[in-house]
PyMOL Python script that loads the backbone (N, CA, C, O; Angstrom):
from pymol import cmd

cmd.read_pdbstr("""\
ATOM      1  N   UNK A   1      11.526   8.106 -16.272  1.00  0.00           N
ATOM      2  CA  UNK A   1      11.898   7.573 -17.557  1.00  0.00           C
ATOM      3  C   UNK A   1      11.351   8.441 -18.683  1.00  0.00           C
ATOM      4  O   UNK A   1      11.884   8.439 -19.792  1.00  0.00           O
ATOM      5  N   UNK A   2      10.299   9.174 -18.398  1.00  0.00           N
ATOM      6  CA  UNK A   2       9.739  10.040 -19.415  1.00  0.00           C
ATOM      7  C   UNK A   2      10.749  11.113 -19.817  1.00  0.00           C
ATOM      8  O   UNK A   2      10.882  11.437 -20.997  1.00  0.00           O
ATOM      9  N   UNK A   3      11.461  11.662 -18.828  1.00  0.00           N
ATOM     10  CA  UNK A   3      12.466  12.690 -19.129  1.00  0.00           C
ATOM     11  C   UNK A   3      13.577  12.119 -20.011  1.00  0.00           C
ATOM     12  O   UNK A   3      14.040  12.784 -20.938  1.00  0.00           O
ATOM     13  N   UNK A   4      13.995  10.913 -19.728  1.00  0.00           N
ATOM     14  CA  UNK A   4      15.035  10.285 -20.539  1.00  0.00           C
ATOM     15  C   UNK A   4      14.545  10.089 -21.966  1.00  0.00           C
ATOM     16  O   UNK A   4      15.297  10.290 -22.920  1.00  0.00           O
ATOM     17  N   UNK A   5      13.296   9.702 -22.111  1.00  0.00           N
ATOM     18  CA  UNK A   5      12.712   9.519 -23.426  1.00  0.00           C
ATOM     19  C   UNK A   5      12.626  10.816 -24.218  1.00  0.00           C
ATOM     20  O   UNK A   5      12.617  10.807 -25.449  1.00  0.00           O
ATOM     21  N   UNK A   6      12.564  11.933 -23.493  1.00  0.00           N
ATOM     22  CA  UNK A   6      12.520  13.244 -24.130  1.00  0.00           C
ATOM     23  C   UNK A   6      13.919  13.788 -24.412  1.00  0.00           C
ATOM     24  O   UNK A   6      14.067  14.875 -24.971  1.00  0.00           O
ATOM     25  N   UNK A   7      14.947  13.026 -24.021  1.00  0.00           N
ATOM     26  CA  UNK A   7      16.320  13.459 -24.273  1.00  0.00           C
ATOM     27  C   UNK A   7      16.975  14.175 -23.108  1.00  0.00           C
ATOM     28  O   UNK A   7      18.106  14.643 -23.233  1.00  0.00           O
ATOM     29  N   UNK A   8      16.290  14.270 -21.978  1.00  0.00           N
ATOM     30  CA  UNK A   8      16.834  14.942 -20.797  1.00  0.00           C
ATOM     31  C   UNK A   8      17.544  13.914 -19.914  1.00  0.00           C
ATOM     32  O   UNK A   8      17.099  13.614 -18.807  1.00  0.00           O
ATOM     33  N   UNK A   9      18.639  13.389 -20.419  1.00  0.00           N
ATOM     34  CA  UNK A   9      19.341  12.285 -19.769  1.00  0.00           C
ATOM     35  C   UNK A   9      19.866  12.683 -18.394  1.00  0.00           C
ATOM     36  O   UNK A   9      19.638  11.972 -17.415  1.00  0.00           O
ATOM     37  N   UNK A  10      20.564  13.809 -18.313  1.00  0.00           N
ATOM     38  CA  UNK A  10      21.155  14.210 -17.031  1.00  0.00           C
ATOM     39  C   UNK A  10      20.085  14.506 -15.991  1.00  0.00           C
ATOM     40  O   UNK A  10      20.255  14.169 -14.819  1.00  0.00           O
ATOM     41  N   UNK A  11      19.008  15.118 -16.393  1.00  0.00           N
ATOM     42  CA  UNK A  11      17.914  15.398 -15.462  1.00  0.00           C
ATOM     43  C   UNK A  11      17.282  14.099 -14.962  1.00  0.00           C
ATOM     44  O   UNK A  11      17.037  13.944 -13.766  1.00  0.00           O
ATOM     45  N   UNK A  12      17.024  13.181 -15.869  1.00  0.00           N
ATOM     46  CA  UNK A  12      16.442  11.892 -15.477  1.00  0.00           C
ATOM     47  C   UNK A  12      17.370  11.157 -14.524  1.00  0.00           C
ATOM     48  O   UNK A  12      16.921  10.601 -13.522  1.00  0.00           O
ATOM     49  N   UNK A  13      18.663  11.153 -14.831  1.00  0.00           N
ATOM     50  CA  UNK A  13      19.620  10.445 -13.984  1.00  0.00           C
ATOM     51  C   UNK A  13      19.715  11.108 -12.608  1.00  0.00           C
ATOM     52  O   UNK A  13      19.767  10.415 -11.592  1.00  0.00           O
ATOM     53  N   UNK A  14      19.737  12.430 -12.568  1.00  0.00           N
ATOM     54  CA  UNK A  14      19.854  13.113 -11.280  1.00  0.00           C
ATOM     55  C   UNK A  14      18.624  12.894 -10.404  1.00  0.00           C
ATOM     56  O   UNK A  14      18.743  12.812  -9.182  1.00  0.00           O
ATOM     57  N   UNK A  15      17.444  12.798 -11.015  1.00  0.00           N
ATOM     58  CA  UNK A  15      16.230  12.509 -10.242  1.00  0.00           C
ATOM     59  C   UNK A  15      16.295  11.110  -9.641  1.00  0.00           C
ATOM     60  O   UNK A  15      15.920  10.908  -8.486  1.00  0.00           O
ATOM     61  N   UNK A  16      16.766  10.156 -10.416  1.00  0.00           N
ATOM     62  CA  UNK A  16      16.909   8.788  -9.906  1.00  0.00           C
ATOM     63  C   UNK A  16      18.002   8.713  -8.835  1.00  0.00           C
ATOM     64  O   UNK A  16      17.879   7.964  -7.866  1.00  0.00           O
ATOM     65  N   UNK A  17      19.062   9.489  -9.019  1.00  0.00           N
ATOM     66  CA  UNK A  17      20.123   9.531  -8.007  1.00  0.00           C
ATOM     67  C   UNK A  17      19.570  10.062  -6.681  1.00  0.00           C
ATOM     68  O   UNK A  17      19.876   9.524  -5.617  1.00  0.00           O
ATOM     69  N   UNK A  18      18.766  11.105  -6.750  1.00  0.00           N
ATOM     70  CA  UNK A  18      18.155  11.653  -5.538  1.00  0.00           C
ATOM     71  C   UNK A  18      17.274  10.609  -4.858  1.00  0.00           C
ATOM     72  O   UNK A  18      17.327  10.446  -3.639  1.00  0.00           O
ATOM     73  N   UNK A  19      16.475   9.912  -5.637  1.00  0.00           N
ATOM     74  CA  UNK A  19      15.619   8.856  -5.079  1.00  0.00           C
ATOM     75  C   UNK A  19      16.470   7.768  -4.419  1.00  0.00           C
ATOM     76  O   UNK A  19      16.159   7.320  -3.315  1.00  0.00           O
ATOM     77  N   UNK A  20      17.533   7.348  -5.088  1.00  0.00           N
ATOM     78  CA  UNK A  20      18.424   6.320  -4.539  1.00  0.00           C
ATOM     79  C   UNK A  20      19.027   6.776  -3.212  1.00  0.00           C
ATOM     80  O   UNK A  20      19.076   6.006  -2.253  1.00  0.00           O
ATOM     81  N   UNK A  21      19.483   8.019  -3.158  1.00  0.00           N
ATOM     82  CA  UNK A  21      20.070   8.541  -1.917  1.00  0.00           C
ATOM     83  C   UNK A  21      19.043   8.575  -0.788  1.00  0.00           C
ATOM     84  O   UNK A  21      19.374   8.281   0.361  1.00  0.00           O
ATOM     85  N   UNK A  22      17.802   8.930  -1.108  1.00  0.00           N
ATOM     86  CA  UNK A  22      16.743   8.940  -0.089  1.00  0.00           C
ATOM     87  C   UNK A  22      16.459   7.521   0.399  1.00  0.00           C
ATOM     88  O   UNK A  22      16.221   7.310   1.588  1.00  0.00           O
ATOM     89  N   UNK A  23      16.484   6.568  -0.497  1.00  0.00           N
ATOM     90  CA  UNK A  23      16.294   5.178  -0.080  1.00  0.00           C
ATOM     91  C   UNK A  23      17.412   4.738   0.855  1.00  0.00           C
ATOM     92  O   UNK A  23      17.160   4.029   1.830  1.00  0.00           O
ATOM     93  N   UNK A  24      18.637   5.148   0.569  1.00  0.00           N
ATOM     94  CA  UNK A  24      19.754   4.812   1.457  1.00  0.00           C
ATOM     95  C   UNK A  24      19.594   5.469   2.825  1.00  0.00           C
ATOM     96  O   UNK A  24      19.948   4.880   3.846  1.00  0.00           O
ATOM     97  N   UNK A  25      19.057   6.696   2.842  1.00  0.00           N
ATOM     98  CA  UNK A  25      18.796   7.365   4.116  1.00  0.00           C
ATOM     99  C   UNK A  25      17.782   6.576   4.935  1.00  0.00           C
ATOM    100  O   UNK A  25      17.917   6.460   6.153  1.00  0.00           O
ATOM    101  N   UNK A  26      16.771   6.038   4.270  1.00  0.00           N
ATOM    102  CA  UNK A  26      15.746   5.263   4.963  1.00  0.00           C
ATOM    103  C   UNK A  26      16.278   3.944   5.501  1.00  0.00           C
ATOM    104  O   UNK A  26      15.758   3.404   6.477  1.00  0.00           O
ATOM    105  N   UNK A  27      17.304   3.439   4.866  1.00  0.00           N
ATOM    106  CA  UNK A  27      17.882   2.169   5.292  1.00  0.00           C
ATOM    107  C   UNK A  27      18.315   2.206   6.745  1.00  0.00           C
ATOM    108  O   UNK A  27      18.274   1.189   7.437  1.00  0.00           O
ATOM    109  N   UNK A  28      18.733   3.382   7.211  1.00  0.00           N
ATOM    110  CA  UNK A  28      19.162   3.536   8.598  1.00  0.00           C
ATOM    111  C   UNK A  28      18.020   3.232   9.565  1.00  0.00           C
ATOM    112  O   UNK A  28      18.256   2.790  10.690  1.00  0.00           O
ATOM    113  N   UNK A  29      16.787   3.470   9.127  1.00  0.00           N
ATOM    114  CA  UNK A  29      15.641   3.339  10.016  1.00  0.00           C
ATOM    115  C   UNK A  29      14.799   2.089   9.753  1.00  0.00           C
ATOM    116  O   UNK A  29      13.924   1.755  10.552  1.00  0.00           O
ATOM    117  N   UNK A  30      15.058   1.398   8.643  1.00  0.00           N
ATOM    118  CA  UNK A  30      14.256   0.232   8.303  1.00  0.00           C
ATOM    119  C   UNK A  30      15.171  -0.913   7.922  1.00  0.00           C
ATOM    120  O   UNK A  30      16.339  -0.709   7.589  1.00  0.00           O
ATOM    121  N   UNK A  31      14.644  -2.094   7.973  1.00  0.00           N
ATOM    122  CA  UNK A  31      15.415  -3.268   7.610  1.00  0.00           C
ATOM    123  C   UNK A  31      15.728  -3.313   6.120  1.00  0.00           C
ATOM    124  O   UNK A  31      15.004  -2.745   5.302  1.00  0.00           O
ATOM    125  N   UNK A  32      16.803  -3.988   5.784  1.00  0.00           N
ATOM    126  CA  UNK A  32      17.256  -4.053   4.395  1.00  0.00           C
ATOM    127  C   UNK A  32      16.195  -4.596   3.455  1.00  0.00           C
ATOM    128  O   UNK A  32      16.006  -4.075   2.356  1.00  0.00           O
ATOM    129  N   UNK A  33      15.505  -5.640   3.885  1.00  0.00           N
ATOM    130  CA  UNK A  33      14.541  -6.265   2.980  1.00  0.00           C
ATOM    131  C   UNK A  33      13.410  -5.314   2.610  1.00  0.00           C
ATOM    132  O   UNK A  33      12.783  -5.485   1.565  1.00  0.00           O
ATOM    133  N   UNK A  34      13.138  -4.319   3.443  1.00  0.00           N
ATOM    134  CA  UNK A  34      12.059  -3.388   3.156  1.00  0.00           C
ATOM    135  C   UNK A  34      12.406  -2.401   2.048  1.00  0.00           C
ATOM    136  O   UNK A  34      11.507  -1.920   1.358  1.00  0.00           O
ATOM    137  N   UNK A  35      13.670  -2.091   1.864  1.00  0.00           N
ATOM    138  CA  UNK A  35      14.037  -1.118   0.841  1.00  0.00           C
ATOM    139  C   UNK A  35      14.955  -1.671  -0.237  1.00  0.00           C
ATOM    140  O   UNK A  35      15.161  -1.020  -1.261  1.00  0.00           O
ATOM    141  N   UNK A  36      15.505  -2.849  -0.031  1.00  0.00           N
ATOM    142  CA  UNK A  36      16.487  -3.343  -0.989  1.00  0.00           C
ATOM    143  C   UNK A  36      15.903  -3.529  -2.381  1.00  0.00           C
ATOM    144  O   UNK A  36      16.570  -3.233  -3.372  1.00  0.00           O
ATOM    145  N   UNK A  37      14.673  -4.013  -2.472  1.00  0.00           N
ATOM    146  CA  UNK A  37      14.053  -4.185  -3.788  1.00  0.00           C
ATOM    147  C   UNK A  37      13.877  -2.841  -4.490  1.00  0.00           C
ATOM    148  O   UNK A  37      14.114  -2.722  -5.692  1.00  0.00           O
ATOM    149  N   UNK A  38      13.466  -1.843  -3.736  1.00  0.00           N
ATOM    150  CA  UNK A  38      13.275  -0.515  -4.316  1.00  0.00           C
ATOM    151  C   UNK A  38      14.610   0.102  -4.738  1.00  0.00           C
ATOM    152  O   UNK A  38      14.699   0.731  -5.792  1.00  0.00           O
ATOM    153  N   UNK A  39      15.635  -0.077  -3.924  1.00  0.00           N
ATOM    154  CA  UNK A  39      16.963   0.447  -4.257  1.00  0.00           C
ATOM    155  C   UNK A  39      17.507  -0.245  -5.501  1.00  0.00           C
ATOM    156  O   UNK A  39      18.085   0.406  -6.371  1.00  0.00           O
ATOM    157  N   UNK A  40      17.326  -1.546  -5.588  1.00  0.00           N
ATOM    158  CA  UNK A  40      17.785  -2.285  -6.759  1.00  0.00           C
ATOM    159  C   UNK A  40      17.027  -1.846  -8.011  1.00  0.00           C
ATOM    160  O   UNK A  40      17.619  -1.706  -9.081  1.00  0.00           O
ATOM    161  N   UNK A  41      15.734  -1.632  -7.877  1.00  0.00           N
ATOM    162  CA  UNK A  41      14.940  -1.165  -9.006  1.00  0.00           C
ATOM    163  C   UNK A  41      15.412   0.218  -9.454  1.00  0.00           C
ATOM    164  O   UNK A  41      15.506   0.494 -10.650  1.00  0.00           O
ATOM    165  N   UNK A  42      15.705   1.072  -8.493  1.00  0.00           N
ATOM    166  CA  UNK A  42      16.214   2.402  -8.797  1.00  0.00           C
ATOM    167  C   UNK A  42      17.538   2.305  -9.564  1.00  0.00           C
ATOM    168  O   UNK A  42      17.744   3.021 -10.544  1.00  0.00           O
ATOM    169  N   UNK A  43      18.413   1.439  -9.127  1.00  0.00           N
ATOM    170  CA  UNK A  43      19.690   1.237  -9.832  1.00  0.00           C
ATOM    171  C   UNK A  43      19.461   0.692 -11.236  1.00  0.00           C
ATOM    172  O   UNK A  43      20.168   1.068 -12.171  1.00  0.00           O
ATOM    173  N   UNK A  44      18.479  -0.192 -11.388  1.00  0.00           N
ATOM    174  CA  UNK A  44      18.141  -0.704 -12.719  1.00  0.00           C
ATOM    175  C   UNK A  44      17.667   0.418 -13.639  1.00  0.00           C
ATOM    176  O   UNK A  44      18.038   0.469 -14.812  1.00  0.00           O
ATOM    177  N   UNK A  45      16.843   1.316 -13.095  1.00  0.00           N
ATOM    178  CA  UNK A  45      16.369   2.445 -13.890  1.00  0.00           C
ATOM    179  C   UNK A  45      17.517   3.380 -14.261  1.00  0.00           C
ATOM    180  O   UNK A  45      17.561   3.908 -15.372  1.00  0.00           O
ATOM    181  N   UNK A  46      18.443   3.579 -13.326  1.00  0.00           N
ATOM    182  CA  UNK A  46      19.610   4.415 -13.613  1.00  0.00           C
ATOM    183  C   UNK A  46      20.428   3.800 -14.748  1.00  0.00           C
ATOM    184  O   UNK A  46      20.927   4.510 -15.621  1.00  0.00           O
ATOM    185  N   UNK A  47      20.556   2.505 -14.726  1.00  0.00           N
ATOM    186  CA  UNK A  47      21.276   1.803 -15.785  1.00  0.00           C
ATOM    187  C   UNK A  47      20.557   1.949 -17.125  1.00  0.00           C
ATOM    188  O   UNK A  47      21.187   2.132 -18.166  1.00  0.00           O
ATOM    189  N   UNK A  48      19.244   1.866 -17.079  1.00  0.00           N
ATOM    190  CA  UNK A  48      18.460   2.016 -18.304  1.00  0.00           C
ATOM    191  C   UNK A  48      18.608   3.424 -18.880  1.00  0.00           C
ATOM    192  O   UNK A  48      18.745   3.589 -20.093  1.00  0.00           O
ATOM    193  N   UNK A  49      18.580   4.431 -18.020  1.00  0.00           N
ATOM    194  CA  UNK A  49      18.787   5.812 -18.470  1.00  0.00           C
ATOM    195  C   UNK A  49      20.179   5.956 -19.074  1.00  0.00           C
ATOM    196  O   UNK A  49      20.347   6.583 -20.120  1.00  0.00           O
ATOM    197  N   UNK A  50      21.166   5.379 -18.420  1.00  0.00           N
ATOM    198  CA  UNK A  50      22.544   5.473 -18.920  1.00  0.00           C
ATOM    199  C   UNK A  50      22.688   4.822 -20.285  1.00  0.00           C
ATOM    200  O   UNK A  50      23.496   5.262 -21.103  1.00  0.00           O
ATOM    201  N   UNK A  51      21.924   3.796 -20.531  1.00  0.00           N
ATOM    202  CA  UNK A  51      22.026   3.119 -21.830  1.00  0.00           C
ATOM    203  C   UNK A  51      21.386   3.934 -22.950  1.00  0.00           C
ATOM    204  O   UNK A  51      21.645   3.673 -24.125  1.00  0.00           O
ATOM    205  N   UNK A  52      20.558   4.910 -22.605  1.00  0.00           N
ATOM    206  CA  UNK A  52      19.886   5.729 -23.603  1.00  0.00           C
ATOM    207  C   UNK A  52      20.750   6.890 -24.087  1.00  0.00           C
ATOM    208  O   UNK A  52      20.491   7.453 -25.151  1.00  0.00           O
ATOM    209  N   UNK A  53      21.749   7.242 -23.335  1.00  0.00           N
ATOM    210  CA  UNK A  53      22.456   8.473 -23.684  1.00  0.00           C
ATOM    211  C   UNK A  53      23.293   8.327 -24.935  1.00  0.00           C
ATOM    212  O   UNK A  53      23.853   7.268 -25.219  1.00  0.00           O
ATOM    213  N   UNK A  54      23.361   9.406 -25.665  1.00  0.00           N
ATOM    214  CA  UNK A  54      24.104   9.419 -26.917  1.00  0.00           C
ATOM    215  C   UNK A  54      25.203  10.486 -26.902  1.00  0.00           C
ATOM    216  O   UNK A  54      26.220  10.328 -27.576  1.00  0.00           O
ATOM    217  N   UNK A  55      25.017  11.540 -26.165  1.00  0.00           N
ATOM    218  CA  UNK A  55      25.966  12.644 -26.151  1.00  0.00           C
ATOM    219  C   UNK A  55      27.125  12.367 -25.200  1.00  0.00           C
ATOM    220  O   UNK A  55      26.933  11.798 -24.126  1.00  0.00           O
ATOM    221  N   UNK A  56      28.295  12.761 -25.591  1.00  0.00           N
ATOM    222  CA  UNK A  56      29.485  12.565 -24.763  1.00  0.00           C
ATOM    223  C   UNK A  56      29.349  13.270 -23.419  1.00  0.00           C
ATOM    224  O   UNK A  56      29.780  12.735 -22.397  1.00  0.00           O
ATOM    225  N   UNK A  57      28.765  14.449 -23.404  1.00  0.00           N
ATOM    226  CA  UNK A  57      28.604  15.188 -22.150  1.00  0.00           C
ATOM    227  C   UNK A  57      27.713  14.426 -21.175  1.00  0.00           C
ATOM    228  O   UNK A  57      27.942  14.468 -19.966  1.00  0.00           O
ATOM    229  N   UNK A  58      26.694  13.728 -21.690  1.00  0.00           N
ATOM    230  CA  UNK A  58      25.834  12.906 -20.836  1.00  0.00           C
ATOM    231  C   UNK A  58      26.602  11.715 -20.280  1.00  0.00           C
ATOM    232  O   UNK A  58      26.473  11.376 -19.104  1.00  0.00           O
ATOM    233  N   UNK A  59      27.396  11.088 -21.127  1.00  0.00           N
ATOM    234  CA  UNK A  59      28.212   9.945 -20.687  1.00  0.00           C
ATOM    235  C   UNK A  59      29.172  10.359 -19.582  1.00  0.00           C
ATOM    236  O   UNK A  59      29.316   9.648 -18.587  1.00  0.00           O
ATOM    237  N   UNK A  60      29.824  11.496 -19.745  1.00  0.00           N
ATOM    238  CA  UNK A  60      30.763  11.982 -18.736  1.00  0.00           C
ATOM    239  C   UNK A  60      30.050  12.305 -17.427  1.00  0.00           C
ATOM    240  O   UNK A  60      30.552  11.983 -16.351  1.00  0.00           O
ATOM    241  N   UNK A  61      28.879  12.941 -17.514  1.00  0.00           N
ATOM    242  CA  UNK A  61      28.101  13.265 -16.322  1.00  0.00           C
ATOM    243  C   UNK A  61      27.725  12.000 -15.559  1.00  0.00           C
ATOM    244  O   UNK A  61      27.925  11.914 -14.348  1.00  0.00           O
ATOM    245  N   UNK A  62      27.183  11.026 -16.268  1.00  0.00           N
ATOM    246  CA  UNK A  62      26.750   9.785 -15.622  1.00  0.00           C
ATOM    247  C   UNK A  62      27.937   9.043 -15.021  1.00  0.00           C
ATOM    248  O   UNK A  62      27.837   8.503 -13.919  1.00  0.00           O
ATOM    249  N   UNK A  63      29.042   9.012 -15.724  1.00  0.00           N
ATOM    250  CA  UNK A  63      30.236   8.338 -15.195  1.00  0.00           C
ATOM    251  C   UNK A  63      30.689   8.990 -13.895  1.00  0.00           C
ATOM    252  O   UNK A  63      30.971   8.291 -12.922  1.00  0.00           O
ATOM    253  N   UNK A  64      30.763  10.312 -13.864  1.00  0.00           N
ATOM    254  CA  UNK A  64      31.185  11.022 -12.650  1.00  0.00           C
ATOM    255  C   UNK A  64      30.210  10.784 -11.501  1.00  0.00           C
ATOM    256  O   UNK A  64      30.635  10.582 -10.363  1.00  0.00           O
ATOM    257  N   UNK A  65      28.914  10.805 -11.783  1.00  0.00           N
ATOM    258  CA  UNK A  65      27.918  10.581 -10.733  1.00  0.00           C
ATOM    259  C   UNK A  65      28.003   9.154 -10.204  1.00  0.00           C
ATOM    260  O   UNK A  65      27.830   8.922  -9.008  1.00  0.00           O
ATOM    261  N   UNK A  66      28.268   8.200 -11.090  1.00  0.00           N
ATOM    262  CA  UNK A  66      28.402   6.806 -10.649  1.00  0.00           C
ATOM    263  C   UNK A  66      29.609   6.643  -9.734  1.00  0.00           C
ATOM    264  O   UNK A  66      29.557   5.882  -8.767  1.00  0.00           O
ATOM    265  N   UNK A  67      30.684   7.345 -10.028  1.00  0.00           N
ATOM    266  CA  UNK A  67      31.856   7.298  -9.146  1.00  0.00           C
ATOM    267  C   UNK A  67      31.513   7.834  -7.760  1.00  0.00           C
ATOM    268  O   UNK A  67      31.914   7.259  -6.749  1.00  0.00           O
ATOM    269  N   UNK A  68      30.779   8.923  -7.719  1.00  0.00           N
ATOM    270  CA  UNK A  68      30.361   9.495  -6.432  1.00  0.00           C
ATOM    271  C   UNK A  68      29.456   8.514  -5.690  1.00  0.00           C
ATOM    272  O   UNK A  68      29.640   8.274  -4.497  1.00  0.00           O
ATOM    273  N   UNK A  69      28.488   7.954  -6.393  1.00  0.00           N
ATOM    274  CA  UNK A  69      27.563   7.008  -5.758  1.00  0.00           C
ATOM    275  C   UNK A  69      28.276   5.766  -5.238  1.00  0.00           C
ATOM    276  O   UNK A  69      27.922   5.233  -4.187  1.00  0.00           O
ATOM    277  N   UNK A  70      29.273   5.312  -5.974  1.00  0.00           N
ATOM    278  CA  UNK A  70      29.976   4.095  -5.558  1.00  0.00           C
ATOM    279  C   UNK A  70      30.795   4.306  -4.293  1.00  0.00           C
ATOM    280  O   UNK A  70      31.180   3.344  -3.630  1.00  0.00           O
ATOM    281  N   UNK A  71      31.059   5.558  -3.962  1.00  0.00           N
ATOM    282  CA  UNK A  71      31.875   5.862  -2.790  1.00  0.00           C
ATOM    283  C   UNK A  71      31.039   6.251  -1.563  1.00  0.00           C
ATOM    284  O   UNK A  71      31.601   6.572  -0.516  1.00  0.00           O
ATOM    285  N   UNK A  72      29.727   6.226  -1.677  1.00  0.00           N
ATOM    286  CA  UNK A  72      28.865   6.599  -0.556  1.00  0.00           C
ATOM    287  C   UNK A  72      28.971   5.574   0.571  1.00  0.00           C
ATOM    288  O   UNK A  72      28.812   4.374   0.346  1.00  0.00           O
ATOM    289  N   UNK A  73      29.235   6.045   1.757  1.00  0.00           N
ATOM    290  CA  UNK A  73      29.311   5.150   2.914  1.00  0.00           C
ATOM    291  C   UNK A  73      27.971   4.482   3.185  1.00  0.00           C
ATOM    292  O   UNK A  73      27.926   3.312   3.564  1.00  0.00           O
ATOM    293  N   UNK A  74      26.876   5.221   2.991  1.00  0.00           N
ATOM    294  CA  UNK A  74      25.548   4.631   3.203  1.00  0.00           C
ATOM    295  C   UNK A  74      25.326   3.455   2.271  1.00  0.00           C
ATOM    296  O   UNK A  74      24.753   2.441   2.669  1.00  0.00           O
ATOM    297  N   UNK A  75      25.775   3.586   1.034  1.00  0.00           N
ATOM    298  CA  UNK A  75      25.646   2.497   0.080  1.00  0.00           C
ATOM    299  C   UNK A  75      26.478   1.303   0.484  1.00  0.00           C
ATOM    300  O   UNK A  75      26.054   0.159   0.318  1.00  0.00           O
ATOM    301  N   UNK A  76      27.666   1.561   1.014  1.00  0.00           N
ATOM    302  CA  UNK A  76      28.524   0.468   1.458  1.00  0.00           C
ATOM    303  C   UNK A  76      27.922  -0.237   2.662  1.00  0.00           C
ATOM    304  O   UNK A  76      28.022  -1.457   2.786  1.00  0.00           O
ATOM    305  N   UNK A  77      27.296   0.530   3.548  1.00  0.00           N
ATOM    306  CA  UNK A  77      26.658  -0.059   4.728  1.00  0.00           C
ATOM    307  C   UNK A  77      25.524  -0.989   4.329  1.00  0.00           C
ATOM    308  O   UNK A  77      25.261  -1.985   5.003  1.00  0.00           O
ATOM    309  N   UNK A  78      24.861  -0.664   3.243  1.00  0.00           N
ATOM    310  CA  UNK A  78      23.729  -1.468   2.803  1.00  0.00           C
ATOM    311  C   UNK A  78      24.176  -2.536   1.820  1.00  0.00           C
ATOM    312  O   UNK A  78      23.358  -3.276   1.274  1.00  0.00           O
ATOM    313  N   UNK A  79      25.495  -2.608   1.597  1.00  0.00           N
ATOM    314  CA  UNK A  79      26.117  -3.608   0.721  1.00  0.00           C
ATOM    315  C   UNK A  79      25.786  -3.389  -0.747  1.00  0.00           C
ATOM    316  O   UNK A  79      25.705  -4.343  -1.521  1.00  0.00           O
ATOM    317  N   UNK A  80      25.593  -2.123  -1.130  1.00  0.00           N
ATOM    318  CA  UNK A  80      25.355  -1.814  -2.546  1.00  0.00           C
ATOM    319  C   UNK A  80      26.682  -1.802  -3.271  1.00  0.00           C
ATOM    320  O   UNK A  80      27.619  -1.116  -2.863  1.00  0.00           O
ATOM    321  N   UNK A  81      26.756  -2.553  -4.332  1.00  0.00           N
ATOM    322  CA  UNK A  81      27.952  -2.565  -5.162  1.00  0.00           C
ATOM    323  C   UNK A  81      27.768  -1.623  -6.310  1.00  0.00           C
ATOM    324  O   UNK A  81      28.666  -1.479  -7.140  1.00  0.00           O
TER     325      UNK A  81
END
""", "prot")
cmd.dss("prot")
cmd.show_as("cartoon", "prot")
cmd.util.cbc("prot")
cmd.orient("prot")
């Protein structure tokens, strides 16, 4: 969140996206309840970063990344909407 506060919206979002993807990878090896809270928190932070952006290029980047994330099979397996 510090990066987002400094105006580095895309960097902050990409770091959270990486964390979210790693959590989904762990889901294969652990039960849902062990990571679901962390995954949900990560998504909340991604939403918070997205709400901070002001530049059109940041909005477009986040929108495209959200489309990619929404299509991840791992996310669907874990019932992430």
